[in-house]
N, C-alpha and C positions, 0 to 999 in steps of 0.2 A: 605700331606705339600706342599706347593706350591713352583716351584724353584725361586721363588722372595723371600719367606721368609727365605729359605735356605740361597738365598746369602747374603741377611741383616743379619740372625746370622755369615755368616763367615765374614762380612764386622766389625758386635759387636767384632769377635773373635781376628781379627787383632790389634784393640787396648790393652790398660793396661787393662789386666781381671785378673791379680794373683789372686785375694782377691773374685772374683767372682765365686761360684761352675756351676757346668752343669746344675744343676736344676733351677739353677735362670735363664740362659738362656734361656732351654727347656719350663719354665713354662709359657713362654710369647706367646708360641704357642697355641692354641686352640685345635688342633686335630695330634696328631704326629701316623700317622699308620704303624705297623710292624716295630717298633722302636726295635735293639737287642742293647746289652751292650759289651765291652769288655773292663775288669777291665785290666790294664798292671802294676800291682802294683805299690806299694808307693814309689818304688825307682825310678819310672819316674818325681816324682815331683819334682825331685831333677835339672832336668832340664825342665821341662813343667809345664803348668799350669793345674787347675783341668782337662778342657775338653781339649785332646790333639788334637782330629781331627773328624771331620764327615765323613763317605763316604756314597754317597747316590746315589742309583740306584734306578728302577724301582718301585720295590716291599717293598724295605726296606731302612731303615736309621742306622748305625750301629753306634755307638758312642764310642768312645775311651775315658778311663778315666784313670787318673793317680791316680788311687787308689785301693787298696786291693780288688780282689774278693772271694768267699766263698773257691774257693781251693787256694789263700794264706792264710788264717786263720787257716786250717786246718793243723793238724803237716805232712807233708813229710812225713814221715814212714807210712802213711797211706796208701801209692799209690806205694812206692817203697822201696826196701831193700836198708839198709845203705852201704852195700858193693857190691850195683849191677854194680860198674861200675871199682872194682877191682879186677878185677880176670887175669889182664893183665900179673901176673905171669904165667899165662898157656901158654903154647910155643905156637905158631898158633893165639894167641888171638886176633880179630879186635877189637880193641877198639873204631874208629871211626864208624864203625857199629853199636857196643851196646848205642854208644854214640848218635847217629842220630833215631836209637829204641827209646830208652827213650826220646828222644825230641816228638816224632811220638806220644807215650803214654802220654805223658806230657799233648799235645794239646786235643788229645781224651777227659783227664780227665775234662779239663778247656771245652769244648764244651758240656760235661753232666752238668758244674754248670752253664753255662750262660742263661738257661732260668730262672734261681733260683736269679740269678744276674740281670737280665733285669727286672723280676717281681718287687723284692726290690726298684731298682732303679726308676720304674714307681710311686710307693706307695711314693718316695720322692718327686715325681714332682708334686705329687696332693698336698702334704701337703704345697710345694711351693706356689702353685696356690690357695691353702684357705688361704695363709698368704697375697699372694697380696690382695684377697678379701677381707680380711679385714682389711687393710690400706688401702682400696679404700673407702669403709664402715666405717671406726670408729669400736671402740672397743664392736659392739654388742652383744658379747656374755658375755657380763657381765650385759649389760640393763637387758637382759632377767631375770638376776635371782634380778632387784631390784625393783617390782613393785610399783609403785605409788611414785617413788623417783626421775626418769628422768626427770619432770616437775619442778625440781629443780635448779634453773640455778645455785647455786655453786656447787651443786652435780656434773651436768653433766660437770662442768671443772676439777674434781677429776677423773672423770671414766678412762681417758685415764691413768692415773697412778697406776691401780687398777695391772695388772700385775708385779707392781715392790713394792706394798706393802710391802713385805715382807722383802724387804732391806732398806728400808726408815724408818720402823715403829719404833717410839721412840725417832728418832731421833728429839728432841724436837725444836732446832735453827733452824733446814733445815725445819721444818713444822710451826714455826711462821713466816719464812719468807713466805714460801709458800702461808698462809694464807692473809698474807699482799697482794699478789697479786688476791687471788682468789675473796677478797673483795675487793679491790682497795680502803686502806686504808694507812695511810702512818707510822699508831701504831698500834702494836697489843703487849699485854702484858701478861705472863704467871704469876699468881701467886700461893705461896702454903697458900691454906684457913688453911688445917689442915693437920696432917698426913695422907697422902694416896688420898689428895684430892685438885685437883688443879683446878684454874679458867682462862680461856680465857677471856681476856679484849678487846674488838672492841671497837678503838677508831674512830667513825663515827660521824662526825659534822653535824650541820644544818637539822637533821632528823624533818619533822613534825609528829604530834602526828600518824596520817594516816600511814606514811611512819615507822615510828618505830615499832608501832604493827604488820604492813605487814613484814616487815626484820624478827624482833624476832620471827615469825611464823617460816618464811624461815629458819632462822637460827636451831631453835629446831629442825627440818628435820635434817637439813646439820649434825648438832653437832653426833647425833644419828649414822649418816653412817659413819663421820668422826671419831667418838671413835672404831666404831667397827674395821675398816680396818688398821688404821694407828697410835692409841695411845695403849700403854700397858695396860693389862687386869686387873694389879693388883691395880690400881687407877681408882677414880672418877672424874668426871671432867665435868664442867660444863661452861656458858661463862656468859657475861654482854656484854651490848651497852653501851657505853659511849660517854659523848660529854664533857667533863671538861673545854674547854674553854667558854662554852656560861657562859658571862656574867648573875649574879643574881639580876637579876631587876625586879621588879613587873610585869612593862608594857610587857615584853618582853615575851613571849608562854615557860612555864616552864613544865616541865614534871618529876615526882618522879622516882629519880632511872634512870633519863637517864643525864638528863641537872641539875638536881636538886637534892640533898642530905641533909637529915636531920642528 
């Protein structure tokens, strides 16, 4: 990593970054050789951001984080006896020496786990880079599972919402409003045709015969997709295109089941 990029990151660090993870900042760099991680425990989060500081030298970069490492997550009893510092009752016990000996042992244990913390951190950086790539290219991961459907302009508008489909599925008022924006119409109704059967009525005015059939074909493919991802499975759904404002005059172009009804 160049010194210029390191200095740029230090400038970013000087701004308000409390809600920005260290991975978000470091993922902006293409390559970070000889990376080391030092976890200062979550206690440091009380007075520091996630990325506390970076120590840069010729051969490596040490990233100090205000989060728990593997050592902090394991029971302290695995490494130290509960009464290890309670021998001061003995005459001549050197408490200060025992304390510093214990601190040295702690650093040795932390040093043992540091490579594991570093590898875990590198994995999260790679995950962040993949998310950055996904944001730039769009939700292409979903497109690969939709053969033949991505050419549909209406489906393309909903693809970015697929990661949230479980949260909005079955929210009919929201979905009706969503369809208004997808089809660029002022009005969409949903009517109960019979028990467990509902119909979406899209009010689209002024379509020619050719435009009506083309849109109807597009909608058939769209609603197969829409029902699969966003509507409850226990109901059956269909759709109709309507132009109820079209005047019934024989000299006008009339189309049965669109702007003309028997």
